C-alpha positions, -999 to +999 in steps of 0.1 A: -322+600+049-295+621+063-284+633+030-318+638+020-336+674+024-373+676+034-390+674-006-366+642-012-374+623+018-414+630+015-409+621-020-395+584-008-418+583+015-449+587-009-437+569-038-415+539-022-429+538+012-398+545+033-389+537+060-410+512+059-426+513+093-440+547+086-466+550+061-490+527+091-482+552+113-492+580+088-523+560+077-536+558+113-532+596+122-544+603+086-578+587+104-577+605+137-572+642+123-610+651+115-614+641+156-615+666+179-585+662+202-586+642+234-566+655+265-546+630+280-543+634+321-529+615+347-533+624+383-498+632+396-473+627+366-462+663+363-472+693+387-480+727+370-455+753+373-459+788+359-431+788+331-439+825+326-444+822+286-464+848+272-493+829+258-516+863+252-482+872+228-482+841+210-513+836+204-518+873+195-485+862+169-503+833+152-537+852+148-518+877+128-499+851+109-531+835+101-545+866+090-517+872+061-531+839+046-556+832+012-580+804+021-560+781+003-528+782+022-552+784+054-567+752+045-528+734+040-521+753+080-549+733+095-554+703+069-515+694+060-524+659+053-547+674+016-513+687+009-518+669-025 
């Protein structure tokens, strides 16, 4: 695996189901893709801190990038499991 590039690794995964534990996890996540994301909140686990992250700039940049994509590329961006 350490000597494979991303395409070789993906090909080995799709063809040979390697590594063995990953296909079951992949299939499980495929079933969850259509469901809306649900936050997991454990009170007191983390404290909120102001990290000075420029959220507005990140969101604006993401929307600018999405504006550059055609419909097919946009679909692949949001539904990566449909790359076949």
